[in-house]
C-alpha positions as CSV (number, residue, x, y, z in Angstrom):
1,M,-10.2,15.9,-23.7
2,K,-7.1,13.6,-23.4
3,T,-5.8,13.0,-20.0
4,D,-2.5,11.0,-19.2
5,L,-2.5,8.3,-16.7
6,I,-0.7,9.0,-13.7
7,Y,2.5,6.4,-13.1
8,K,1.6,4.6,-16.2
9,D,5.0,2.7,-16.7
10,E,5.2,2.0,-12.8
11,S,1.3,0.9,-12.4
12,Y,1.7,-1.7,-15.8
13,K,4.8,-2.9,-14.3
14,I,2.7,-3.6,-11.0
15,I,0.1,-5.1,-13.1
16,G,2.1,-6.9,-14.8
17,A,3.7,-8.5,-11.9
18,C,0.2,-9.4,-10.6
19,F,-0.6,-11.2,-13.6
20,E,2.7,-13.3,-13.2
21,V,1.6,-14.6,-9.8
22,Y,-2.2,-15.0,-11.0
23,K,-0.7,-16.8,-13.8
24,D,1.2,-19.1,-11.6
25,K,-1.4,-19.6,-8.6
26,G,-4.7,-18.8,-10.2
27,C,-7.6,-17.8,-7.7
28,G,-8.6,-19.9,-4.4
29,F,-5.5,-18.8,-2.3
30,L,-5.8,-16.7,0.8
31,E,-4.6,-12.9,0.5
32,A,-1.5,-13.7,2.4
33,V,-0.5,-16.4,-0.2
34,F,-0.7,-13.7,-3.2
35,Q,1.1,-10.8,-0.5
36,E,4.2,-13.3,-0.4
37,C,4.4,-14.2,-3.9
38,L,3.9,-10.5,-4.8
39,E,6.7,-9.8,-2.5
40,I,8.8,-12.4,-4.6
41,E,7.9,-11.3,-7.6
42,F,8.4,-7.6,-6.9
43,T,12.0,-8.4,-6.2
44,H,12.5,-10.5,-8.9
45,C,11.2,-7.5,-11.2
46,G,13.2,-4.8,-9.3
47,I,10.0,-2.9,-8.3
48,P,10.9,-1.2,-5.1
49,N,8.0,-2.1,-2.3
50,I,7.5,-1.9,1.0
51,P,5.0,-4.7,2.0
52,H,2.5,-3.7,5.1
53,P,4.0,-0.2,5.7
54,H,2.7,1.4,8.9
55,L,1.7,4.8,8.0
56,G,0.5,7.7,10.0
57,L,-2.8,9.2,10.5
58,S,-3.4,12.4,12.3
59,Y,-6.6,14.5,13.4
60,R,-7.2,18.3,13.8
61,G,-3.2,18.7,13.5
62,T,-2.7,15.6,15.9
63,Q,-1.0,12.5,15.0
64,L,-3.2,9.6,15.6
65,K,-1.4,6.2,17.6
66,Q,-3.4,4.0,15.1
67,K,-1.7,3.5,11.8
68,Y,-3.0,2.3,8.4
69,Q,-1.7,-0.5,6.5
70,P,-2.0,-0.7,2.9
71,D,-0.7,-3.9,1.5
72,F,2.4,-2.4,-0.3
73,L,3.5,1.0,-1.1
74,I,5.3,0.6,-4.4
75,Y,7.7,3.1,-5.5
76,G,7.2,5.2,-2.8
77,K,4.2,6.7,-4.5
78,I,1.6,3.9,-5.3
79,I,-0.3,2.3,-2.8
80,L,-1.2,-1.2,-3.8
81,E,-4.3,-3.1,-2.0
82,I,-5.0,-6.7,-2.8
83,K,-7.9,-8.9,-2.3
84,A,-8.7,-12.5,-2.6
85,T,-12.8,-12.6,-3.2
86,S,-15.3,-13.2,-5.7
87,T,-15.6,-9.6,-7.1
88,L,-14.3,-6.1,-5.8
89,I,-17.1,-4.0,-4.1
90,D,-17.2,-0.2,-3.1
91,E,-16.0,-1.1,0.4
92,H,-12.9,-2.1,-0.9
93,R,-12.9,0.9,-3.5
94,A,-13.7,3.2,-0.4
95,Q,-10.8,1.8,1.3
96,V,-8.0,2.9,-1.2
97,L,-9.2,6.1,-1.3
98,N,-9.0,6.8,2.5
99,Y,-5.5,5.3,2.1
100,L,-4.9,7.9,-0.6
101,H,-6.5,11.2,1.0
102,S,-4.9,10.1,4.6
103,G,-1.4,9.7,3.2
104,G,-1.7,12.6,0.1
105,W,-1.1,9.5,-2.7
106,E,-2.2,10.3,-6.2
107,L,-2.5,6.5,-7.6
108,G,-3.9,3.6,-5.7
109,L,-4.4,0.0,-7.4
110,L,-6.8,-2.3,-6.4
111,V,-6.4,-5.8,-7.5
112,N,-8.4,-9.1,-7.0
113,F,-6.8,-12.2,-7.2
114,G,-10.5,-14.4,-6.0
115,S,-12.1,-13.5,-9.6
116,Y,-12.4,-16.3,-12.1
117,P,-11.4,-16.7,-14.8
118,K,-9.3,-13.4,-14.9
119,I,-7.8,-11.0,-12.4
120,Q,-9.6,-7.9,-12.0
121,Y,-7.8,-4.8,-10.9
122,E,-8.6,-1.2,-10.8
123,R,-7.1,1.8,-10.7
124,I,-8.2,4.4,-8.3
125,A,-6.4,8.1,-8.8
126,L,-6.9,11.3,-6.9
127,T,-6.4,14.5,-8.7
128,Q,-7.5,17.7,-7.6
129,R,-9.6,16.1,-4.9
130,K,-11.8,14.3,-7.6
131,K,-11.6,10.6,-8.2
132,I,-11.1,8.6,-11.3
133,S,-12.1,4.9,-11.2
134,E,-11.3,2.8,-14.0
135,K,-12.4,-0.7,-13.7
136,I,-10.7,-3.2,-15.9
137,S,-11.2,-7.1,-16.1
138,F,-8.6,-9.1,-17.8
């Protein structure tokens, strides 16, 4: 059974921008450095993004005062969460899944700039309340 990737073209552009940042900076910097570099790279590539958006949460139909803040909302529909750690762990994946569930988003990208010698990323998609996670390292 063949399944099409959700937002394939958009996610390729986002990951391409991440590769550009990694190619220039490598690993070893704090997450905030990669965040700032990505903001510049997304602007350079014409990728619409909102860094650190304050997104609402609700509980039993009541809007909470607390907000959640992914690293980026891109193209108005893709959550990007970045890390600068030796490897991605289940807590990172759970964070992205929570963001997707909370906002009704379908796709999250989890990108780790701290892995060496290659960037690490995962696509996390919610489709009909099912999680599909593709682990890819380059």
